[in-house]
C-alpha positions in Angstrom: 11.4 0.5 15.3 8.2 2.1 14.3 7.7 4.7 11.6 4.8 7.3 11.6 4.4 9.0 8.3 4.0 12.8 8.3 1.2 14.8 6.8 -0.6 13.1 3.9 1.9 10.2 3.5 1.1 6.5 3.7 3.4 3.6 4.6 2.6 0.6 2.4 3.7 -3.1 2.5 3.8 -4.4 -1.0 1.7 -7.4 -1.9 3.7 -9.7 -4.2 1.6 -11.8 -6.5 2.4 -15.4 -7.3 5.0 -15.4 -10.1 3.7 -18.0 -12.6 2.7 -17.5 -16.2 -0.7 -18.9 -17.5 1.2 -22.0 -18.7 2.6 -22.7 -15.2 6.2 -21.4 -15.8 7.8 -19.7 -12.8 8.9 -16.1 -13.5 12.1 -15.0 -11.8 12.1 -11.8 -9.7 14.3 -9.9 -12.2 11.7 -10.4 -15.0 8.6 -9.4 -12.9 7.0 -6.0 -12.9 7.0 -3.9 -9.8 3.9 -4.6 -7.7 1.2 -1.9 -7.7 -0.8 -3.3 -4.8 -0.1 -3.1 -1.1 -1.5 -3.1 2.4 -1.5 0.1 4.4 0.7 -0.2 7.5 0.5 3.4 8.8 -0.9 6.7 7.8 -0.1 10.3 8.6 -2.4 12.8 10.4 -3.5 14.4 7.1 -2.8 17.5 5.0 -3.4 21.1 6.1 -5.0 23.7 3.8 -4.0 27.3 3.5 -6.1 28.3 6.6 -4.4 25.6 8.7 -7.4 23.2 8.9 -6.5 19.5 9.0 -8.0 17.2 6.4 -7.8 13.6 7.5 -6.8 10.9 5.0 -9.4 8.6 3.2 -7.3 5.4 3.8 -6.7 3.7 7.1 -4.4 1.0 8.4 -5.2 -2.4 7.0 -6.7 -1.1 3.7 -5.6 -2.8 0.5 -4.7 -0.1 -2.1 -3.6 0.3 -5.7 -1.0 2.9 -6.5 1.1 4.1 -9.4 3.9 1.8 -10.6 6.7 4.3 -9.9 5.0 6.2 -7.1 6.6 6.8 -3.7 10.0 6.0 -2.1 11.1 2.5 -1.2 12.6 2.0 2.2 13.9 -0.9 4.2 12.8 -1.0 7.9 13.6 -3.9 10.2 14.5 -6.1 7.2 11.1 -5.4 5.5 10.7 -3.6 2.2 8.1 -0.8 2.5 7.0 2.1 0.3 6.0 5.6 1.4 3.6 7.3 -1.0 1.5 10.5 -0.8 -2.2 9.9 -0.6 -2.6 11.6 -4.0 -0.6 8.7 -5.6 -3.1 6.1 -4.3 -5.6 5.3 -7.1 -8.1 3.3 -5.1 -8.9 1.0 -2.2 -9.7 -2.6 -3.0 -12.9 -3.9 -1.3 -12.2 -7.2 0.4 -15.0 -9.7 0.0 -16.8 -10.6 3.2 -15.8 -14.0 4.5 -18.6 -16.5 4.5 -19.4 -18.1 7.9 -19.5 -21.9 8.1 -22.6 -23.4 9.6 -21.8 -25.6 12.6 
């Protein structure tokens, strides 16, 4: 099953960080904070203004984004936990460093 968000909504797969304290102690899921980072899985077409002109979204599929801690709605689709947020709830896109090429 595929889901295509409508208008200015974005479908995000949460990125769960490693759950260890600085001292190396494992932190259980119940004590962890909700992740605020995710990977964009799908985006809507964009929002329309009062005149009906379509404004495309700034994010695209594959972008790594930061969003508000309690933003959006959590859904479960094909056994995967995803979050749908409005583009306005996304605070920024994380730049992924370029991978260095190995010399042969």
